[in-house]
C-alpha positions as CSV (number, residue, x, y, z in Angstrom):
1,X,168.8,-203.1,-84.1
2,X,165.7,-204.8,-85.5
3,X,162.6,-204.1,-83.5
4,X,161.3,-207.0,-81.4
5,X,158.0,-206.4,-79.7
6,X,157.8,-207.1,-76.0
7,X,156.7,-210.6,-75.0
8,X,154.5,-209.1,-72.3
9,X,152.6,-206.7,-74.6
10,X,149.2,-208.4,-73.9
11,X,149.6,-208.8,-70.1
12,X,147.9,-205.7,-68.9
13,X,145.9,-203.9,-71.6
14,X,142.1,-204.5,-71.5
15,X,140.5,-205.0,-74.9
16,X,136.9,-204.0,-75.5
17,X,134.5,-205.4,-78.0
18,X,133.6,-202.9,-80.7
19,X,129.8,-202.6,-80.6
20,X,128.2,-206.0,-81.6
21,X,131.1,-206.9,-83.9
22,X,133.7,-209.6,-83.4
23,X,136.5,-207.1,-83.2
24,X,138.2,-205.9,-80.0
25,X,140.4,-202.9,-79.6
26,X,142.5,-201.6,-76.7
27,X,140.8,-199.3,-74.1
28,X,143.3,-196.7,-75.0
29,X,144.4,-196.3,-78.6
30,X,147.1,-194.1,-80.3
31,X,146.1,-191.3,-82.5
32,X,148.5,-190.0,-85.1
33,X,146.9,-186.5,-85.7
34,X,149.9,-184.8,-84.2
35,X,153.6,-185.8,-83.5
36,X,154.0,-188.1,-86.5
37,X,154.0,-185.6,-89.4
38,X,156.7,-184.5,-91.7
39,X,157.6,-181.6,-89.4
40,X,158.1,-183.9,-86.4
41,X,161.2,-185.8,-85.4
42,X,161.0,-189.3,-86.9
43,X,162.9,-191.1,-84.2
44,X,160.6,-189.6,-81.5
45,X,157.5,-190.8,-83.2
46,X,159.2,-194.2,-83.7
47,X,159.9,-194.5,-80.0
48,X,156.3,-193.6,-79.1
49,X,154.8,-196.1,-81.6
50,X,157.2,-198.9,-80.5
51,X,156.5,-198.3,-76.8
52,X,152.8,-198.1,-77.4
53,X,152.7,-201.5,-79.1
54,X,154.9,-203.0,-76.4
55,X,152.3,-201.9,-73.8
56,X,149.4,-203.5,-75.7
57,X,148.2,-200.5,-77.9
58,X,147.3,-202.5,-81.0
59,X,145.2,-199.7,-82.6
60,X,146.8,-196.9,-84.5
61,X,144.4,-194.3,-85.8
62,X,145.3,-192.2,-88.8
63,X,143.6,-190.1,-91.5
64,X,144.6,-188.9,-95.0
65,X,145.1,-185.3,-93.8
66,X,147.1,-186.0,-90.6
67,X,150.5,-184.4,-90.4
68,X,151.3,-181.7,-91.0
69,X,151.7,-181.5,-93.9
70,X,148.6,-183.6,-94.9
71,X,149.5,-187.2,-95.7
72,X,152.8,-187.1,-93.9
73,X,151.5,-189.1,-90.8
74,X,150.6,-191.9,-93.1
75,X,154.0,-191.7,-94.8
76,X,155.6,-191.9,-91.4
77,X,153.5,-194.9,-90.6
78,X,154.6,-196.5,-93.9
79,X,158.2,-196.1,-92.9
80,X,157.6,-197.6,-89.5
81,X,155.5,-200.4,-90.9
82,X,158.3,-201.4,-93.3
83,X,161.1,-201.1,-90.7
84,X,159.4,-202.2,-87.5
85,X,155.8,-203.4,-87.6
86,X,155.6,-205.5,-90.8
87,X,156.0,-208.8,-88.9
88,X,153.1,-207.8,-86.6
89,X,150.5,-206.7,-89.2
90,X,148.0,-209.3,-88.1
91,X,148.3,-207.9,-84.5
92,X,147.5,-204.4,-85.5
93,X,144.3,-202.5,-86.2
94,X,145.1,-199.6,-88.6
95,X,142.5,-197.1,-89.5
96,X,142.4,-194.1,-91.9
97,X,139.8,-191.6,-92.9
98,X,138.7,-189.4,-95.8
99,X,136.6,-186.3,-95.7
100,X,138.7,-183.2,-95.2
101,X,140.7,-181.2,-97.8
102,X,143.5,-183.2,-99.3
103,X,144.2,-182.0,-102.9
104,X,143.1,-179.1,-105.2
105,X,139.9,-179.0,-107.1
106,X,136.3,-180.2,-106.6
107,X,137.3,-183.9,-106.0
108,X,139.7,-183.4,-103.1
109,X,137.4,-183.3,-100.0
110,X,134.0,-184.2,-98.6
111,X,132.1,-187.4,-99.4
112,X,131.8,-188.2,-103.1
113,X,132.5,-191.7,-104.2
114,X,135.3,-190.4,-106.4
115,X,137.0,-188.6,-103.6
116,X,136.5,-191.3,-100.9
117,X,137.9,-194.2,-103.0
118,X,140.7,-192.2,-104.6
119,X,141.7,-191.1,-101.1
120,X,141.8,-194.6,-99.8
121,X,144.0,-195.7,-102.7
122,X,146.4,-192.9,-101.9
123,X,146.4,-193.7,-98.2
124,X,147.2,-197.4,-98.8
125,X,150.1,-196.4,-101.0
126,X,151.5,-194.0,-98.4
127,X,151.2,-196.6,-95.7
128,X,152.5,-199.5,-97.7
129,X,149.4,-201.6,-96.9
130,X,147.2,-203.8,-98.9
131,X,144.2,-202.9,-96.7
132,X,143.2,-201.0,-93.6
133,X,141.3,-202.5,-90.8
134,X,138.9,-199.5,-90.5
135,X,138.0,-196.9,-93.2
136,X,136.1,-193.9,-92.0
137,X,134.0,-191.1,-93.5
138,X,135.7,-188.3,-91.6
139,X,132.7,-185.9,-91.7
140,X,129.2,-185.7,-93.0
141,X,128.8,-184.1,-96.4
142,X,125.7,-182.0,-96.7
143,X,125.9,-181.8,-100.5
144,X,126.4,-185.5,-101.3
145,X,123.7,-188.1,-100.9
146,X,124.5,-190.2,-97.8
147,X,123.8,-193.3,-99.9
148,X,126.7,-192.3,-102.1
149,X,129.2,-191.8,-99.3
150,X,128.1,-195.0,-97.5
151,X,128.1,-196.9,-100.8
152,X,131.8,-195.8,-101.3
153,X,132.6,-197.2,-97.9
154,X,130.8,-200.5,-98.7
155,X,132.8,-200.7,-102.0
156,X,136.0,-200.3,-100.1
157,X,135.2,-203.5,-98.1
158,X,134.0,-205.4,-101.1
159,X,137.2,-204.5,-103.0
160,X,139.3,-205.9,-100.1
161,X,140.8,-202.5,-99.2
162,X,139.1,-202.3,-95.8
163,X,137.8,-204.8,-93.3
164,X,135.4,-202.6,-91.4
165,X,133.7,-199.2,-91.8
166,X,133.3,-196.2,-89.6
167,X,132.0,-192.7,-89.4
168,X,133.3,-189.6,-87.6
169,X,131.8,-186.3,-86.5
170,X,128.2,-187.4,-87.5
171,X,125.4,-186.2,-85.3
172,X,122.8,-188.7,-83.9
173,X,120.3,-188.4,-86.8
174,X,123.1,-188.7,-89.4
175,X,124.5,-191.7,-87.6
176,X,121.1,-193.5,-87.6
177,X,120.7,-192.9,-91.3
178,X,124.2,-194.0,-92.1
179,X,123.8,-197.2,-90.0
180,X,120.5,-198.0,-91.8
181,X,122.1,-197.6,-95.2
182,X,125.1,-199.7,-94.4
183,X,123.0,-202.4,-92.8
184,X,120.9,-202.6,-96.0
185,X,124.1,-202.8,-98.1
186,X,125.2,-205.7,-95.9
187,X,128.3,-204.1,-94.4
188,X,127.3,-202.8,-91.0
189,X,128.8,-199.7,-89.5
190,X,131.5,-200.8,-87.0
191,X,132.4,-197.6,-85.1
192,X,131.9,-193.9,-84.7
193,X,134.7,-191.5,-83.8
194,X,133.3,-188.3,-82.1
195,X,135.0,-185.7,-79.9
196,X,134.3,-186.2,-76.2
197,X,135.8,-184.8,-73.0
198,X,134.7,-183.2,-69.7
199,X,134.7,-179.9,-71.6
200,X,132.9,-181.1,-74.7
201,X,129.9,-183.4,-73.9
202,X,127.8,-183.1,-77.0
203,X,127.8,-186.9,-77.5
204,X,125.7,-187.3,-74.3
205,X,122.8,-185.5,-76.0
206,X,121.7,-188.6,-78.0
207,X,124.7,-189.9,-79.9
208,X,125.8,-192.4,-77.2
209,X,122.2,-193.7,-77.1
210,X,122.2,-194.2,-80.8
211,X,125.5,-196.1,-80.7
212,X,124.1,-198.4,-78.1
213,X,120.9,-199.0,-80.0
214,X,122.6,-199.6,-83.3
215,X,125.4,-201.8,-81.8
216,X,128.1,-199.4,-83.0
217,X,131.3,-199.0,-81.1
218,X,132.6,-195.6,-80.0
219,X,136.2,-194.3,-80.0
220,X,136.5,-190.8,-78.7
221,X,139.1,-188.2,-79.7
222,X,140.4,-185.2,-77.8
223,X,139.5,-186.8,-74.4
224,X,142.0,-184.4,-72.8
225,X,140.5,-181.3,-74.5
226,X,143.6,-180.5,-76.5
227,X,145.8,-180.9,-73.4
228,X,143.7,-178.7,-71.1
229,X,142.8,-181.7,-69.0
230,X,146.5,-182.3,-68.0
231,X,148.9,-180.5,-65.7
232,X,150.4,-178.7,-68.7
233,X,148.6,-175.4,-68.2
234,X,148.3,-175.3,-64.4
235,X,151.1,-172.7,-64.1
236,X,150.6,-170.8,-67.4
237,X,151.0,-171.6,-71.1
238,X,154.4,-173.1,-72.0
239,X,156.0,-171.8,-75.1
240,X,155.8,-175.1,-76.9
241,X,152.2,-175.9,-75.9
242,X,149.4,-176.3,-78.4
243,X,147.6,-173.2,-77.1
244,X,150.7,-171.0,-78.0
245,X,150.8,-172.1,-81.7
246,X,149.6,-170.0,-84.5
247,X,149.3,-172.8,-87.1
248,X,146.4,-175.3,-87.0
249,X,144.8,-173.5,-84.1
250,X,142.1,-175.4,-82.2
251,X,143.0,-174.2,-78.8
252,X,143.6,-170.6,-77.8
253,X,145.1,-169.0,-74.7
254,X,141.6,-167.6,-74.1
255,X,140.2,-171.1,-73.9
256,X,142.7,-172.1,-71.3
257,X,142.2,-169.1,-69.2
258,X,138.5,-169.5,-69.2
259,X,138.7,-173.1,-68.0
260,X,141.7,-172.8,-65.7
261,X,139.6,-172.5,-62.4
262,X,137.9,-175.8,-63.3
263,X,141.2,-177.4,-64.4
264,X,142.7,-176.6,-61.0
265,X,139.8,-178.1,-59.1
266,X,139.7,-181.2,-61.2
267,X,143.5,-181.6,-60.7
268,X,142.9,-181.5,-56.9
269,X,140.3,-184.2,-57.2
270,X,142.6,-186.3,-59.4
271,X,145.3,-186.1,-56.7
272,X,142.8,-187.4,-54.2
273,X,142.2,-190.4,-56.5
274,X,146.0,-191.0,-56.8
275,X,146.0,-190.0,-60.4
276,X,147.2,-187.3,-62.7
277,X,144.5,-185.1,-64.2
278,X,145.1,-186.7,-67.6
279,X,144.6,-190.1,-66.1
280,X,141.3,-189.1,-64.4
281,X,140.0,-187.5,-67.6
282,X,140.7,-190.6,-69.6
283,X,139.0,-192.8,-67.0
284,X,136.1,-190.4,-67.0
285,X,135.3,-190.8,-70.7
286,X,135.8,-194.6,-70.5
287,X,133.1,-194.8,-67.8
288,X,130.4,-194.8,-70.5
289,X,129.6,-198.3,-71.8
290,X,129.2,-196.9,-75.3
291,X,132.8,-195.7,-75.3
292,X,135.0,-198.6,-76.5
293,X,138.3,-196.8,-76.6
294,X,139.8,-193.4,-75.9
295,X,142.3,-191.9,-78.4
296,X,145.4,-190.3,-77.1
297,X,148.1,-188.3,-78.7
298,X,151.6,-188.3,-77.2
299,X,154.6,-186.2,-77.8
300,X,157.0,-188.3,-75.8
301,X,157.3,-191.9,-74.4
302,X,156.9,-190.5,-70.9
303,X,153.6,-188.8,-71.8
304,X,152.4,-192.0,-73.4
305,X,153.2,-194.1,-70.3
306,X,151.6,-191.6,-68.0
307,X,148.3,-191.6,-70.0
308,X,148.2,-195.4,-70.2
309,X,148.5,-195.6,-66.4
310,X,144.9,-194.3,-66.4
311,X,144.0,-198.0,-66.8
312,X,145.2,-198.7,-63.3
313,X,142.1,-196.9,-61.9
314,X,139.0,-196.7,-64.1
315,X,136.4,-196.9,-61.3
316,X,134.7,-193.8,-59.8
317,X,132.7,-193.6,-56.6
318,X,129.4,-191.8,-57.0
319,X,130.6,-188.9,-54.9
320,X,133.6,-188.4,-57.2
321,X,131.3,-188.3,-60.2
322,X,129.1,-185.8,-58.4
323,X,132.1,-183.6,-57.5
324,X,133.2,-183.6,-61.2
325,X,129.7,-182.6,-62.3
326,X,129.7,-179.8,-59.7
327,X,133.1,-178.5,-60.9
328,X,132.1,-178.6,-64.6
329,X,128.8,-176.7,-63.9
330,X,130.5,-174.2,-61.7
């Protein structure tokens, strides 16, 4: 059966303006870091992507190295775009990134002009696109002049291969420098993608202020702290959980055990709000004006729908915020 998007897809999703640009993106966007790679079940990823779009998620966030294996998430998107989403290209905001290791040799990672533009060409080919909406520098390169990396991003726009530019994982000072260079080149920085959650608050130490000052949007990844800020680990570590894996390890059983007392208290507070812990955690990152959107991953349609239900209650009473602060400091 050909895919027909829901007629009600724009009825409930809020769309936020990205910085001072003319672009708006959904308050919750779909990240393709996990669950869409070559090792994953294609039809499951397809069901998630279709349902997301039916619920108003118009922004799909990818990178050259997403998978695993690297590149396979973009290939999966390419198949889905050809089969399902091609008629809706102008309703989608598709992003990709370059910065991490992608191919052997000295030109396969970091921020040189050669790597950045070659990577974008490869990404477009894998996805079957003429252009992406947003092209990111995925990480700051300490050995390449920032002018070179930002110049490569600017070239991508001028070549018609990207509409907007972004940076990811840049600290406040690097962000200010990047924004200045891009402004002088005439292609302003649209958006910054940092990690942010209740358990990882580094962006509050200056970066969010820089984004507000520069008129740059913010889209945060890992708002659920790799699944810790869900009910997944309340009764131990499931065998299929991320903390049990030995490949691409960013979350360990030790991390979970250390945070478990806080997780349980936060879960109790979420129940009082009539939310799941994941929903409260998403609402919490979205409370900051500088945060335009929160990126979620989803391994099932049910998980996707549960996370999107966070939008039903984004408001916090001051005493709730105070309780969260007390739990996190405890």
